[in-house]
C-alpha positions in Angstrom: 57.8 129.4 137.5 55.3 126.8 138.6 57.5 123.8 137.7 55.0 121.3 139.0 52.5 122.2 136.4 55.0 121.8 133.6 56.4 118.6 135.0 52.8 117.3 135.4 52.2 118.0 131.7 55.4 116.2 130.7 54.5 113.2 132.8 51.1 113.1 131.2 52.8 112.7 127.9 51.7 116.0 126.4 55.4 117.1 126.1 58.1 114.8 124.9 61.6 115.2 126.4 64.2 113.7 124.0 66.6 111.4 125.8 69.7 113.1 124.3 68.6 116.4 125.9 68.3 114.8 129.3 71.8 113.4 128.9 73.2 116.7 127.9 71.4 119.0 130.3 74.7 120.0 132.0 76.5 120.7 128.8 73.5 122.8 127.6 74.3 125.1 130.6 70.7 125.9 131.2 68.8 126.3 134.5 66.0 123.8 135.2 63.5 126.5 134.4 65.2 127.3 131.1 65.5 123.6 130.2 61.9 122.8 130.9 60.7 125.9 129.0 63.0 125.1 126.0 61.6 121.5 126.0 58.1 123.0 125.8 59.1 125.2 122.9 60.8 122.3 121.2 57.5 120.4 121.2 55.9 123.3 119.3 58.1 122.9 116.3 61.0 124.7 114.7 59.3 128.0 113.8 56.0 129.1 115.4 54.2 132.3 116.3 55.5 134.1 119.3 52.4 134.1 121.6 53.5 134.7 125.2 49.9 134.7 126.3 49.4 131.1 125.0 52.7 130.1 126.7 51.5 131.5 129.9 48.2 129.6 129.6 49.8 126.3 128.7 52.3 126.4 131.5 50.3 128.2 134.2 53.0 130.9 134.5 53.1 134.6 135.0 53.6 136.6 131.8 56.7 138.2 133.3 58.2 134.8 133.9 57.5 133.8 130.3 59.2 137.0 129.0 62.1 136.5 131.3 62.7 133.0 130.0 62.4 134.1 126.4 64.9 136.8 127.0 67.3 134.4 128.8 67.2 131.8 126.0 67.7 134.5 123.4 70.7 135.9 125.3 72.2 132.3 125.4 71.6 132.0 121.7 69.2 129.1 121.9 66.3 130.9 120.2 65.7 134.0 118.1 62.5 136.1 117.8 62.1 136.8 114.1 59.7 139.3 112.5 57.8 138.2 109.4 55.0 139.7 107.3 52.1 137.3 106.9 49.9 136.8 103.9 47.6 139.6 105.0 50.5 142.0 105.3 50.5 142.0 109.0 53.7 142.0 111.0 54.1 139.0 113.2 56.8 137.7 115.5 58.0 134.1 115.4 60.1 131.9 117.7 62.9 130.3 115.7 64.8 127.3 117.2 67.4 126.9 114.5 70.2 128.0 116.9 69.1 125.3 119.4 69.2 122.6 116.7 72.6 123.8 115.6 73.9 123.4 119.2 72.3 119.9 119.5 73.8 118.9 116.1 77.2 120.0 117.3 76.9 117.9 120.5 75.8 114.9 118.4 78.7 115.4 116.1 81.1 115.5 119.1 79.6 112.2 120.3 80.1 110.6 116.8 83.7 111.9 116.7 84.5 110.5 120.1 83.0 107.1 119.2 85.1 107.1 116.0 88.2 107.2 118.2 88.8 103.6 118.8 88.3 102.9 122.5 91.0 100.2 122.1 93.6 102.9 122.4 92.4 103.9 125.9 92.3 100.2 127.0 95.8 99.6 125.5 97.3 102.5 127.5 95.6 101.5 130.7 97.0 98.0 130.3 100.5 99.2 129.5 100.5 101.6 132.5 98.6 99.1 134.8 96.3 101.9 136.0 93.1 103.7 135.1 93.3 106.8 133.0 92.0 110.1 134.5 89.5 112.2 132.6 92.2 114.8 131.8 94.4 112.0 130.4 91.5 110.9 128.1 91.3 114.4 126.8 95.1 114.4 126.3 94.9 111.2 124.2 92.0 112.5 122.2 94.0 115.6 121.5 96.9 113.5 120.1 94.5 111.8 117.6 92.8 115.1 116.7 96.2 116.6 116.0 96.9 113.8 113.5 98.9 111.2 115.5 98.1 107.7 114.3 97.0 105.2 116.9 99.8 102.8 115.9 102.3 105.6 116.6 100.7 106.4 120.0 100.8 102.8 121.0 104.4 102.5 120.0 105.3 105.6 122.0 103.4 104.2 125.0 105.4 100.9 124.7 108.6 103.0 124.6 107.6 104.8 127.8 106.7 101.5 129.5 110.0 99.9 128.5 111.7 102.9 130.2 109.6 102.5 133.3 107.6 105.6 132.8 103.8 105.7 132.9 103.4 109.4 132.2 101.5 110.8 129.2 103.8 113.9 129.0 106.7 111.6 128.5 104.8 109.8 125.8 104.0 113.2 124.3 107.7 114.1 124.2 108.4 110.9 122.3 105.7 111.6 119.8 107.1 115.1 119.4 110.6 113.7 118.7 109.1 111.3 116.1 107.1 114.0 114.4 110.2 116.2 114.3 112.1 113.4 112.6 109.3 112.9 110.1 108.3 109.4 111.2 104.8 108.5 110.0 104.7 104.8 110.6 106.1 102.3 113.1 108.2 100.9 110.3 110.0 104.3 110.1 110.9 104.0 113.8 112.2 100.4 113.4 114.3 101.4 110.4 115.7 104.4 112.4 116.7 102.1 115.3 118.3 99.7 112.9 120.3 102.5 111.3 121.5 103.7 114.8 122.6 100.2 115.6 124.6 99.9 112.5 126.0 103.3 112.8 127.3 102.8 116.3 128.1 99.1 115.7 126.2 98.2 118.8 123.7 95.5 119.3 121.1 97.6 121.1 117.8 95.8 121.7 114.6 97.7 121.2 113.8 97.5 124.9 117.0 99.3 125.8 116.3 102.3 123.5 115.4 105.7 125.1 114.3 108.3 122.6 114.7 111.1 125.0 118.4 110.2 125.7 119.2 109.6 122.0 122.6 111.1 121.0 123.5 110.6 117.4 127.1 111.0 116.2 
């Protein structure tokens, strides 16, 4: 593919490259050639006549290159080639970008969902652990929230871990598991449970001395 021709067309403003596509190029899992060609198709609209000769002319490409890219984008489920009968009863082929828009919508929804997760929870944990979270730990925390754990419960579990001198998310995960198993839904449930344990054992245990993973009830 003669990329310089297409890049020149883009730089001249004849083809618009949406910023969200540039930011997501790696997640789209496309080669540079596929990406540039898809951007070209994107600028032609949602559904349009499949005219490889016109594509070849616009992009100064060989016809075989055009067909190869069409096949590749079809295999990757970005586009479909649909057959329709026009007003004159003639069979025509159309490029349909619905699948591409569905993929982009999914990426946008993922962005929205991630933004809805209060970034405060990540800052809170980093402050408690006195270190920066790794990318895998960010995913670990997001999984907690996606699985229904409330942020207040996560923060409380992180506090418990810090109190016990542990800055490991798997330790926090174990605490959350124990709380879920006991049916705790709110921080108040945890405080009430601790109070009941104190009264039951007749001991004056301070919160900072409590280790959920070493709990032994009578």
